[in-house]
N, C-alpha and C positions, 0 to 999 in steps of 0.2 A: 384493471388494476384486480378487479376479481380472481383471475387467472392463474396467477402465479399463487395467490393462496390456495387456491385449489391445490395446487402442485401439492402445497407442502403439506398440506393437510390429507390430502390422499396419500401419500406415500407414506406419511411418517405417522399418522392415524394421530394428527393434530387434538383428534376429537377426546385422546385421552390426556390434555397437557395439562398445565394447574398444580394446586396445591394434595401429594399425594399424601403425606401424612402430615400430623402437626407432634409428633414424637414416635418412638421407636414401636414398631408393631403395629401401627395404628394407618387406616387403608380409608383414603374417603373416595367419593363420588368424582371424578377429575373434572374441569371446566375447560371451556373450547375457547382461550383469548384469542382473538384477530393477531393477526402478522403485517407487518407492513412488506407492499408489493414493490415497492422503489428499489433496483438493482444498487448493490453496493461493493467497493472495493473489499476482497476478502478480508476480514476483519480490521476494515480501515486503511488495508496497509498493500494488498495484491493484487491487481485486475486481472482476472482471469479470463472476463467473458461471459461468467456465467449471470443468470439472470436474477440472482437470490438477492435478497437483502440480506443484512447482519443478524436480525430478528429471526428469518425464514434457518439459517444456519445455527443459529440457537437454541432455535425448533428443535433441529435436528438431534443435536447434542440433548435438548429436555427429553426426547420420546424415547429414544436410547435407553437414557437411564432411568425414564420411567418405566419401562418395561423391565430391567436390570431389578430395578427397584419391588416390583410388583413380585418376585421370587423371592431375595434378601428379605423381604417382609411378610411373606407367606400370606399374600392378598386372596382374598376370596372373588378371582374374576374369571377363573377359568369354569369349565362345563364339569370337570376334574376336581372342583375344589380348591382349598389352599395345595399348593404344592411345596414339598419340602425347600428351607431355604440352601440359601449359597454363599463363598466371599468372592463377592463381582469387584473391580474396578470400576472406579466412574470414568466415563469415555470423555475424551476432549477434541475441540475440531483443529483440521490439521488445513490450511491453506496447500502446502505443498500436493497432500493427496486430492485437492480439490483439482488439482493443476494436473496431475496425473491422471484423472478420472475424464479429463475433457473431451469431447466429442464433436463431431460434427454429426447433420442430421441424416439417419439411413434412406437408404431409396426405397425399402419396405420396412414395414412396420413390426412385421415377422421376425425380423432378424436383429427387432432390439428386446434380447432376455439375458434374464440373470445367466451369469457364468464363472467359474473362476473366483477370482476374488470381488466382481464388481456386478455389483446387486442394482438392476434396469429395474422400470415401471415406466408406463406411459398413461398419463393420469388422462382422466374422463371425467365428465361432469362438467357444468355449467356455475355454480354459488358454489361458495367453500361452506357453507353451512348445510347446505343438501348432503356435502359427503361426508362432516363431521358424522352427521344423524345415520347416514346407510350406511356406514364402516362400524361404528360402534358395536352393534350387535353382535360383530364377528368376532370379540374379542371372548365371548363366552362360550363360543361352537369350538373353540379349542381344546381340546381335554387332554391332558397330561400323564401319564401313566405313572404313577406315583413310586414303583418298584424301579423303572427304566432310566425316567424322565425323559421320554422319547415321546413324540404325537399317539396318541391312539390310531390318528387315521391321518398321514400325512400329505392328502390330497385336499383335505381343508382349507379352504380359502385362507391367505395371509399367513399361514405356514410358513414358508421359506421367510417372508418380511422378519416374523418372529426368530426363527434359526438366525438370520444375520445381524440382530438386536443382541442375541443372547450370546454370542460368540466369545467365551470367556478369554481367548488368545487376543483379543482386539482391545486396544487400548487410546485409537485415534480413530477420526473419522472423515473424510471428505465428501464432495457433493456437488455435481454439476447441473445444472438445468440449462436446457436448451429448447425455444418454442422450433418444433417440426411440424411439416403440414397441418397447422391449426390448432395442436395441442403442444401441450408441455411434458418432453420427457427428462427424466430425470435417471443418472447414474451416481452408486453411491458405495466407496470402496474403504475397508477398514485394513488394503494392505496384508490381509490374510484370507487364507482358504475358507469359503463358505460351504459346512456341511449341509450335504443331501440328505443325510437321515442319520440314525445313533442319538443318542444323549443329547438333550439340548445344554443341558450344562451338569457341572458337578455338585453335588449336593456335597454342605459344608453348612458352618456357622456364619451368621453374618457378623459385621464387625458392632462391636457396642462403644468400643473406646478405641483412642489413636494405638494402643500399645496392640489391638488385635490385628493391625494392618503390616503383614511381614515383607512383601512386598518391596526392596528397594525403591525408592523413588515415591511412592504410595504410603505417604507415614502420618494422612489426616484421616480420619471418621466421619464421614457426613452422616448424624446419627438420622437425619429424616429420611434418607433414601437408604442407611443400611450399606454404603458402598464406599470404598477408600480411595480417596481423592488425592493427588499430587499437592492440591494446595499450592496458596501463591507463595512467590519468594517475599520475605519480609521486608517491608522499605527500607532503603539504606540511609543513614542517617550522614547530614555532612554539614559543613559551614563556608564550602565552596565549591563550584562546577566542578573544580580538577578532582572531587573526592567523587564525584558520581562515573564511575567506571560502566555502568550497562547501557551501552549504545542506545537500549530503548527507553533511559529514564537517565538523561545527561545534563539535567538542569537541577541546579541544589534551590529549592526555595528556600529562602532565608528565612521568612515566617515560623516555617515548621519545621526547619532542620532538617528535610527529606528530599530524596531525587525524586525527580520526576519527568516527564516526556518535553521533549522541545517542541514547541508550537509556535508555527512564522503564519502570520498574517498580514494583510495588506492592507494601509491606510484606507482604501476604500471599501465601506460598511458593505457592498453587493457583493464585492468577491469574499467570499467563502473558502478557498483553495489554502490548504496550508503546506507553503512551500518547500517546509523542510521535511514534511511527512513525505511528498514525492520524490523528490531529491534523494532522500534516504532509501527509499523504495528501490528507484533506480541503482544505485550504490550498490546496491547488495544483492538484488534480484537473481533468481535462479534461471530465470527464463533469459535472459540478455547476454550477449556476447562481452568478453571483456575487454575491448577496445572498447562501448560504449557505456561500460561500468566504471570507466578511466577516466570518460569525459566526465561523468557524475560526479567522482568522485574528486575531478580537479575541476569544477565549478563551486563557486564562491558565492555565497550571501553575506551583503552586507546591512545591518539590521541595530535598532536603538532596542534594549530593552525596556519593556513595560513594567508598572507596579505588579501586575499580576503573574510575573516571571513568563508572561510569554514574550514574541519577539515580533515589531515591526520591521516588514521587508524596506529598505531604502535604496539597494540597491543589487545588480549583481556584478560577477568580477569572473577573472579565472585565475587560478595560479599558473604563473608562467618561471618558475625558478623555486628553491628552497623558502627564500623568503621575499619575493615579492608576486604581486599579484596585480593584474591589470583592467582597468574597469574605464568609463567612460566619467568626461568633465559633466557630463549632462544628468547622471545618475543621480538620484534626490538626494546623496543623501551629503552636511554639512560637508565640504572640506576643511573650511575653518572653524576654528571657535572652541568652546570645550565641550559639545555635548556627546557623551560616551559612546563609542561604536564599538559592533564585535563583529567578527568574523564567523561567519558558520561554514563549515567544509562535510562536503558530502549530505547533507541535511543530520550529520551525528554529532560532530565533533565543534565545540564554541570554542573562543578565544577573543579575549580582550583585545580591538585593533588600535582604540585611542581612548585614553582614563588619564585622569591627571597626573598619573605618574608612567604611562605610557603614550610615547608620541612616535608615530609611523612619517616617514618621509613622505612625501607625495609631489610629483613631478607632471608637470601640466604639458599637453601637447602644445607645440608652438601655434599660433594660432595663425590660420591661413584660411580667409574663407571660401578659395577656390580649392582646400586640400582637402576639408574635410579632416582634419586631424584632430578629431573627439577624442581622445586620449588620455588618460590618468596612469601612469605605473606609481604603485605603492610599495613602500618595503616596509617590510615590519620592522617594529622598532626595536635597536639592540638588545634594550632591558626584556624584550618580549622573550619567553622561552621557548617557544615550540615554533616549527616550521612546517612547509607543506610535504607531506609524504609523496603526494602524487601531483604532480604538475605538466602542463601542457609544452611541447614544443610548439617554436613559433614557425610559420611554413615562410621560407623565401620568397616564394612565387606565388603571384594571386591567382585567385581560382578565374576560369572562366564563366561567361553569363549560363551556361549550360550546365555548368558541375555542380553537384550537389553540396549545399549543408547542413551538417547537423548543429540546432541549437534548443535552446530555449523556449517551449510555445506555453501557452497558455488555452487548454481547451474549454468546454461550457464547464466540468468538472475538477480539474485536476491539470497540474503544469504538467508536462512531456516535453522531451527532446526526441524534435522529431527532423526527419531530412527534408529541406526543403531547396526548390529553386528561387536562386535571385534574378528580380525582374531584368528585362534590358532595357538600356539608359533612356530609350522614348519613352518606355511605361514608368518609369523613377522621374522624368520631367514632370509627366501628367499628375505623380502621386503628391510631388512636391511643388506644384506650383503655387500653393498659397503661402509659403513656407519663406516670407521676403527675405525675413533676417536670417536665414541660414540656406540659401537655394540650391538646390541638386546641381552639380557641377558636371557635366559628361569629361570624365578624366580615367585614369586609372587608380585616383587615390578613394575614388566613392563608388557605393552600390546602395542597392535597395531592397527591401524584402518586404512580403505582406504576411502577417499572423491569419490565424482563422476565422479570429473577432478582434474588437476594438478593445475588448474589455481591460486587458492590461498591459495594449503594447506600451504606454507610457513609463511603466513600470521594469519593465526589462531591459532599459539602458546600460548598459556597460556586459551584458552577457555573451559570452563566446561563440563564436561561430567557427567551426571545425570542416576539415574535407572528409568526406563521406570514405576516397580511397585509403588503404592502410599504409602508414609508412613503419617501419619496425612493429608490427600487431600494434598499433596505436594510434588514433586521432592527429593529427595535426591542428594547430589553433592557423588563422587564417585574417581572420576579423573581427572585428566588437562591434554590439548593436549598439547603436545612438538615437537619435532625436527623433519621435515620430511625427508622422505627416498631421498638419494642420488642416488641410483639405478636408470639410466635411462628407465624403463621399469616400475619401480613404484614412479615414482614423486609424485603421490598421496598419499602416504603412510604414518602415522603420528604416533609416538611414542605417548605412553600415560604413566602420569605417576599414579600411584595409590597412593590414599590417605592414606586407612585403613592401610598399614605400616608405615605410619608417623602421624598418631593421637597423637603420645606422643610427635613427635617433634613441630606439631601445639599448642598441650599445653602449652608446655613450652615455644616457642618464642611470643605467643598471650599472655604470663602471666596468663593464665587461660581462657582469652576469647573465645577461639575458640575450644570446646570443640567435638568429634566425640559423634556419638549416634549409 
């Protein structure tokens, strides 16, 4: 736990973090708050593989902006006394830059050095606070020439660090931390060249009001730091979800009449995974191939809306046409009744599936205990104005046991789209030996698979299984997840209804609109 704290502390000089000024031109002795060492997805959206927490990422931004504020506020923190002021912009954190600067462990520590646009450092030390106090005095040894804004001695410790922070061309930063050879290695980039010498910054006047910020896009003056900031987008007002056009804030909070984020949770309190967030990430991730993103964009969540404007996941499905989705009868949402249901597409778009004025048509698979036809074809109501922009074609040929399938799975901290091998018939018979009401039958209509754990297997009924080989550059649907196993030793097992034997049924009940290929 403490090692990552050491990492962030050493590299970003977190001994300098805290409240810098109460008002303009006032500098205080900074405090040293602790930082979480539990790795997070970058800004809760992007999994980069870095062992940084989001608090650590925020500390990156805080440290850079704090150094800039020492200049803009003319703080007497340097050996040379008060520096001339400057007109700096506030740095922002970038997950894209974090992905760009990702690295594998070097064979030798000597090769891990700052160069080009990447700042690199290896963290030494055993505890966070020893590093805090060990690094704090070095700031006062950095002497800046009042005429040239260059260091009097460029060889002094942490001179390169300050050059990296004070690069006025930089407006975004991303950092990646990896544990190598028992130590933490950190690489950061602003996508701009790191100056090796010359003036640290261009002297000028700090902003004191918003009109002092003249660079396009940076229209807010942070009076505490004296830095021009982008400022957040004003909340969008709304009366219904359709008014919310930003994919990051697609939900209308009817109480506040403001757009907000889409949050999807499971009914089991121990499951803290946000299914919509993870599906959104997959649908728009820059590090995923288009066929995989198409699979995510075609995956449907069926949910109920809560009073706090969050959503509870009730089932999954796959869009198989502009107006059709395919799910399972065993999924947890009510097939009859008056409960309002919503369709969430790609984790970003939400539409009513069933309300008092919107009634979809649902067609159940013909019950056959030996066929495992756990299928429900839903046609969106004629009154519904939306259609699926992305959908999966259905495969006419069943996959073999050793063919990989792409499907939805839950890991310990997120929902992921992974490739798996379906189990052979002999294993499926063992996995479902306790399912007396719905036994596994060895025929071409049924298959089975295993999740990594049994945390949410029962909630994933209706989710799609696609082939991994590509047809026309896209994955093709071949199965739908069904019931989970009752066997105490195989609660992570799930049945699969194969679609190839049901192609005629799909064609008939969709009136020719869903065709197998």
